[in-house]
A tleap script that builds the chain and sets N, CA, C and O, in Angstrom:
source leaprc.protein.ff14SB
mol = sequence {
  NALA ILE PHE VAL ASN ASP LEU LYS LEU SER
  ASP PHE LYS ASN LEU LEU PHE GLU LYS GLY
  TYR LYS THR GLU PHE LEU SER GLY THR LEU
  LEU ILE ASN GLY ARG LYS CYS SER ILE ARG
  ARG GLY GLU MET GLY PHE SER MET GLU GLY
  ALA LEU SER LYS ASP ASP TYR LYS LEU ARG
  ASN SER ILE ASN SER LEU PHE CTYR
}
set mol.1.N position { 23.093 3.071 -8.799 }
set mol.1.CA position { 22.479 3.096 -10.091 }
set mol.1.C position { 22.773 4.188 -10.524 }
set mol.1.O position { 22.822 5.177 -9.793 }
set mol.2.N position { 23.052 4.223 -11.924 }
set mol.2.CA position { 23.293 5.447 -12.750 }
set mol.2.C position { 21.640 5.508 -13.905 }
set mol.2.O position { 21.247 4.705 -14.751 }
set mol.3.N position { 21.015 6.891 -13.394 }
set mol.3.CA position { 20.072 7.154 -14.389 }
set mol.3.C position { 20.249 8.200 -15.549 }
set mol.3.O position { 20.416 9.394 -15.301 }
set mol.4.N position { 20.215 7.813 -16.534 }
set mol.4.CA position { 20.711 8.974 -17.640 }
set mol.4.C position { 19.140 9.629 -18.071 }
set mol.4.O position { 19.300 9.596 -19.292 }
set mol.5.N position { 18.285 9.977 -17.958 }
set mol.5.CA position { 17.180 11.021 -18.055 }
set mol.5.C position { 16.164 9.820 -18.553 }
set mol.5.O position { 15.300 10.128 -19.374 }
set mol.6.N position { 16.242 8.464 -18.081 }
set mol.6.CA position { 15.461 7.683 -18.123 }
set mol.6.C position { 14.103 7.442 -17.040 }
set mol.6.O position { 13.009 6.935 -17.290 }
set mol.7.N position { 14.608 7.987 -15.813 }
set mol.7.CA position { 13.753 8.040 -14.557 }
set mol.7.C position { 12.307 8.595 -14.888 }
set mol.7.O position { 12.110 9.683 -15.430 }
set mol.8.N position { 11.323 7.707 -14.493 }
set mol.8.CA position { 9.965 8.201 -14.831 }
set mol.8.C position { 9.640 8.410 -13.279 }
set mol.8.O position { 10.302 8.070 -12.299 }
set mol.9.N position { 8.340 9.117 -13.369 }
set mol.9.CA position { 7.762 9.559 -12.155 }
set mol.9.C position { 7.256 8.152 -11.375 }
set mol.9.O position { 7.416 8.173 -10.154 }
set mol.10.N position { 6.837 7.289 -11.781 }
set mol.10.CA position { 6.246 5.900 -11.655 }
set mol.10.C position { 7.829 5.351 -10.481 }
set mol.10.O position { 7.721 4.943 -9.324 }
set mol.11.N position { 9.209 5.535 -11.301 }
set mol.11.CA position { 10.240 5.362 -10.689 }
set mol.11.C position { 10.192 6.070 -8.673 }
set mol.11.O position { 10.260 5.525 -7.572 }
set mol.12.N position { 10.037 7.525 -9.178 }
set mol.12.CA position { 10.152 7.850 -8.215 }
set mol.12.C position { 9.146 7.977 -7.265 }
set mol.12.O position { 9.292 8.667 -6.257 }
set mol.13.N position { 7.950 7.241 -7.569 }
set mol.13.CA position { 6.778 6.972 -6.526 }
set mol.13.C position { 6.909 5.802 -5.781 }
set mol.13.O position { 6.298 5.734 -4.714 }
set mol.14.N position { 7.704 4.728 -6.211 }
set mol.14.CA position { 8.258 3.455 -5.751 }
set mol.14.C position { 9.196 3.832 -4.967 }
set mol.14.O position { 8.954 3.606 -3.781 }
set mol.15.N position { 10.158 4.315 -5.182 }
set mol.15.CA position { 11.386 4.634 -4.234 }
set mol.15.C position { 10.913 5.028 -3.287 }
set mol.15.O position { 10.980 4.388 -2.237 }
set mol.16.N position { 10.101 6.572 -3.413 }
set mol.16.CA position { 9.903 7.360 -2.138 }
set mol.16.C position { 8.897 6.569 -1.145 }
set mol.16.O position { 8.833 6.682 0.079 }
set mol.17.N position { 8.101 5.707 -2.026 }
set mol.17.CA position { 6.832 4.399 -0.853 }
set mol.17.C position { 7.977 3.897 -0.432 }
set mol.17.O position { 7.953 4.304 0.729 }
set mol.18.N position { 8.876 3.359 -0.527 }
set mol.18.CA position { 9.650 2.815 -0.258 }
set mol.18.C position { 10.343 3.404 1.449 }
set mol.18.O position { 10.335 2.796 2.519 }
set mol.19.N position { 10.838 4.662 1.147 }
set mol.19.CA position { 11.189 5.483 1.822 }
set mol.19.C position { 10.208 6.005 3.450 }
set mol.19.O position { 10.500 6.638 4.465 }
set mol.20.N position { 9.151 5.408 3.000 }
set mol.20.CA position { 8.208 5.859 3.657 }
set mol.20.C position { 6.877 6.949 3.531 }
set mol.20.O position { 5.895 7.060 4.266 }
set mol.21.N position { 7.249 7.679 2.329 }
set mol.21.CA position { 6.490 8.707 1.988 }
set mol.21.C position { 5.230 8.106 1.655 }
set mol.21.O position { 5.326 6.914 1.363 }
set mol.22.N position { 3.826 8.702 1.607 }
set mol.22.CA position { 2.796 8.297 1.039 }
set mol.22.C position { 2.650 9.371 -0.291 }
set mol.22.O position { 2.501 10.591 -0.348 }
set mol.23.N position { 2.778 8.201 -1.424 }
set mol.23.CA position { 2.586 8.838 -2.676 }
set mol.23.C position { 1.267 8.637 -3.302 }
set mol.23.O position { 0.553 7.780 -2.779 }
set mol.24.N position { 0.757 9.353 -4.457 }
set mol.24.CA position { -0.313 8.923 -5.442 }
set mol.24.C position { -0.133 9.894 -6.914 }
set mol.24.O position { 0.392 11.006 -6.954 }
set mol.25.N position { -0.583 9.316 -7.803 }
set mol.25.CA position { -0.820 10.260 -8.741 }
set mol.25.C position { -2.222 11.107 -8.769 }
set mol.25.O position { -3.311 10.808 -8.279 }
set mol.26.N position { -1.720 12.566 -9.704 }
set mol.26.CA position { -3.058 13.315 -9.962 }
set mol.26.C position { -2.894 13.768 -11.282 }
set mol.26.O position { -1.760 14.242 -11.337 }
set mol.27.N position { -3.445 13.863 -12.363 }
set mol.27.CA position { -3.494 14.243 -13.597 }
set mol.27.C position { -1.957 14.605 -14.155 }
set mol.27.O position { -1.611 15.727 -14.525 }
set mol.28.N position { -1.067 13.349 -14.133 }
set mol.28.CA position { 0.378 12.938 -14.356 }
set mol.28.C position { 1.156 14.116 -13.773 }
set mol.28.O position { 1.904 14.802 -14.471 }
set mol.29.N position { 0.941 14.344 -12.378 }
set mol.29.CA position { 1.439 15.222 -11.291 }
set mol.29.C position { 1.924 13.862 -9.951 }
set mol.29.O position { 1.011 13.188 -9.475 }
set mol.30.N position { 2.987 13.687 -9.617 }
set mol.30.CA position { 3.097 13.269 -8.091 }
set mol.30.C position { 3.051 13.415 -7.024 }
set mol.30.O position { 4.170 13.630 -6.558 }
set mol.31.N position { 2.159 13.413 -6.206 }
set mol.31.CA position { 1.601 14.007 -5.253 }
set mol.31.C position { 2.247 13.250 -3.879 }
set mol.31.O position { 2.022 12.049 -3.728 }
set mol.32.N position { 2.945 13.888 -3.018 }
set mol.32.CA position { 3.871 13.304 -1.992 }
set mol.32.C position { 3.205 14.077 -0.553 }
set mol.32.O position { 3.121 15.272 -0.270 }
set mol.33.N position { 2.792 12.874 0.183 }
set mol.33.CA position { 2.556 13.144 1.898 }
set mol.33.C position { 1.342 14.227 1.746 }
set mol.33.O position { 1.385 15.385 2.160 }
set mol.34.N position { 0.334 13.655 1.115 }
set mol.34.CA position { -1.186 14.721 1.379 }
set mol.34.C position { -1.058 15.922 0.369 }
set mol.34.O position { -1.715 16.949 0.534 }
set mol.35.N position { -0.251 15.767 -0.604 }
set mol.35.CA position { -0.129 17.134 -1.569 }
set mol.35.C position { 0.345 18.021 -0.944 }
set mol.35.O position { -0.013 19.144 -1.301 }
set mol.36.N position { 1.130 17.951 -0.008 }
set mol.36.CA position { 2.040 18.822 0.308 }
set mol.36.C position { 3.267 19.010 -0.017 }
set mol.36.O position { 3.955 19.837 0.582 }
set mol.37.N position { 3.743 18.254 -1.036 }
set mol.37.CA position { 4.847 18.295 -2.365 }
set mol.37.C position { 4.412 17.926 -3.338 }
set mol.37.O position { 3.517 17.082 -3.356 }
set mol.38.N position { 4.966 18.498 -4.501 }
set mol.38.CA position { 4.603 18.162 -5.687 }
set mol.38.C position { 5.510 17.637 -6.666 }
set mol.38.O position { 6.434 18.424 -6.465 }
set mol.39.N position { 6.092 16.579 -7.947 }
set mol.39.CA position { 6.796 16.404 -8.739 }
set mol.39.C position { 6.070 16.296 -9.744 }
set mol.39.O position { 4.958 15.769 -9.759 }
set mol.40.N position { 6.921 17.028 -11.111 }
set mol.40.CA position { 6.474 16.862 -12.498 }
set mol.40.C position { 7.339 16.889 -13.376 }
set mol.40.O position { 8.295 17.653 -13.244 }
set mol.41.N position { 7.206 15.971 -14.618 }
set mol.41.CA position { 8.116 15.995 -15.223 }
set mol.41.C position { 7.702 17.141 -16.352 }
set mol.41.O position { 6.570 17.261 -16.820 }
set mol.42.N position { 8.945 18.024 -16.719 }
set mol.42.CA position { 8.383 18.893 -17.968 }
set mol.42.C position { 9.564 18.736 -18.855 }
set mol.42.O position { 10.264 17.738 -18.681 }
set mol.43.N position { 9.966 19.824 -20.039 }
set mol.43.CA position { 10.620 19.629 -20.414 }
set mol.43.C position { 12.070 19.696 -20.654 }
set mol.43.O position { 12.763 19.267 -21.577 }
set mol.44.N position { 12.394 20.460 -19.395 }
set mol.44.CA position { 13.944 20.360 -18.730 }
set mol.44.C position { 14.107 19.624 -17.666 }
set mol.44.O position { 15.069 19.918 -16.957 }
set mol.45.N position { 13.188 18.414 -17.225 }
set mol.45.CA position { 13.581 17.980 -16.772 }
set mol.45.C position { 12.645 17.781 -15.645 }
set mol.45.O position { 11.593 18.336 -15.964 }
set mol.46.N position { 12.533 17.197 -14.368 }
set mol.46.CA position { 11.864 17.511 -13.337 }
set mol.46.C position { 11.685 18.507 -12.229 }
set mol.46.O position { 12.694 18.881 -11.631 }
set mol.47.N position { 10.609 18.935 -11.921 }
set mol.47.CA position { 10.564 19.952 -11.343 }
set mol.47.C position { 9.615 19.641 -9.914 }
set mol.47.O position { 8.711 18.821 -10.075 }
set mol.48.N position { 9.738 20.131 -8.794 }
set mol.48.CA position { 9.265 20.172 -7.316 }
set mol.48.C position { 8.894 21.190 -7.071 }
set mol.48.O position { 9.621 22.169 -7.240 }
set mol.49.N position { 7.731 21.287 -6.627 }
set mol.49.CA position { 6.503 22.470 -5.676 }
set mol.49.C position { 6.400 21.984 -4.246 }
set mol.49.O position { 6.506 20.794 -3.948 }
set mol.50.N position { 6.167 23.060 -3.286 }
set mol.50.CA position { 5.808 22.410 -2.117 }
set mol.50.C position { 6.130 23.791 -1.556 }
set mol.50.O position { 6.614 24.859 -1.931 }
set mol.51.N position { 5.486 23.083 -0.191 }
set mol.51.CA position { 5.841 24.656 1.140 }
set mol.51.C position { 6.950 23.963 1.580 }
set mol.51.O position { 6.997 22.733 1.585 }
set mol.52.N position { 8.073 24.865 2.043 }
set mol.52.CA position { 9.345 24.755 2.874 }
set mol.52.C position { 8.924 24.644 4.042 }
set mol.52.O position { 8.237 25.403 4.725 }
set mol.53.N position { 9.555 23.247 4.331 }
set mol.53.CA position { 9.327 22.875 6.116 }
set mol.53.C position { 10.396 21.575 5.948 }
set mol.53.O position { 10.821 21.149 4.874 }
set mol.54.N position { 10.728 21.037 7.348 }
set mol.54.CA position { 11.442 20.024 7.378 }
set mol.54.C position { 11.240 18.706 6.673 }
set mol.54.O position { 12.285 18.118 6.393 }
set mol.55.N position { 10.291 18.216 6.384 }
set mol.55.CA position { 9.755 17.380 5.296 }
set mol.55.C position { 10.248 17.338 3.979 }
set mol.55.O position { 10.900 16.469 3.400 }
set mol.56.N position { 9.708 18.730 3.506 }
set mol.56.CA position { 10.471 18.980 2.546 }
set mol.56.C position { 11.888 19.179 2.019 }
set mol.56.O position { 12.083 19.073 0.809 }
set mol.57.N position { 13.041 19.503 2.978 }
set mol.57.CA position { 14.190 19.139 2.999 }
set mol.57.C position { 14.773 17.453 3.240 }
set mol.57.O position { 15.848 17.040 2.806 }
set mol.58.N position { 13.968 16.797 3.881 }
set mol.58.CA position { 13.755 15.172 4.073 }
set mol.58.C position { 13.881 14.825 2.667 }
set mol.58.O position { 14.841 14.192 2.229 }
set mol.59.N position { 12.624 15.362 1.756 }
set mol.59.CA position { 12.202 14.769 0.541 }
set mol.59.C position { 13.489 15.188 -0.730 }
set mol.59.O position { 13.805 14.428 -1.645 }
set mol.60.N position { 14.005 16.383 -0.519 }
set mol.60.CA position { 14.757 16.550 -1.390 }
set mol.60.C position { 16.132 15.921 -1.256 }
set mol.60.O position { 16.877 15.838 -2.233 }
set mol.61.N position { 16.486 15.460 -0.010 }
set mol.61.CA position { 17.821 14.909 0.277 }
set mol.61.C position { 17.531 13.362 -0.369 }
set mol.61.O position { 18.202 12.914 -1.299 }
set mol.62.N position { 16.486 12.668 0.240 }
set mol.62.CA position { 16.135 11.919 -0.632 }
set mol.62.C position { 16.089 11.494 -2.078 }
set mol.62.O position { 16.461 10.379 -2.444 }
set mol.63.N position { 15.533 12.594 -3.038 }
set mol.63.CA position { 15.599 12.488 -4.185 }
set mol.63.C position { 17.132 12.911 -4.464 }
set mol.63.O position { 17.456 12.453 -5.560 }
set mol.64.N position { 17.922 13.444 -4.012 }
set mol.64.CA position { 19.082 14.052 -4.281 }
set mol.64.C position { 20.212 12.254 -4.195 }
set mol.64.O position { 21.088 11.949 -5.004 }
set mol.65.N position { 19.834 11.547 -3.167 }
set mol.65.CA position { 20.365 10.292 -2.876 }
set mol.65.C position { 20.182 9.793 -3.800 }
set mol.65.O position { 21.032 8.921 -3.979 }
set mol.66.N position { 19.172 9.882 -4.916 }
set mol.66.CA position { 19.122 8.852 -6.023 }
set mol.66.C position { 20.080 9.009 -7.225 }
set mol.66.O position { 20.214 8.252 -8.187 }
set mol.67.N position { 20.642 10.033 -6.978 }
set mol.67.CA position { 21.564 10.687 -7.873 }
set mol.67.C position { 22.902 10.813 -7.644 }
set mol.67.O position { 23.670 11.027 -8.582 }
set mol.68.N position { 23.349 10.689 -6.316 }
set mol.68.CA position { 24.834 11.271 -6.089 }
set mol.68.C position { 25.070 9.812 -5.286 }
set mol.68.O position { 26.163 9.555 -4.781 }
savepdb mol mol.pdb
quit
């Protein structure tokens, strides 16, 4: 699949849920695994925030696999 600036947070939510992550929305922010990580859409694209952990790296790899 190829995404060109059309990916929405709801798409992220569905894809991450399929990979076994707990996902929910709160005030336009996608919260993952009980608020351990969050993804927001801004002017420059998506940003991810969260504590560095093994889960964080697995999540980043899952997101990167969507694009590469």
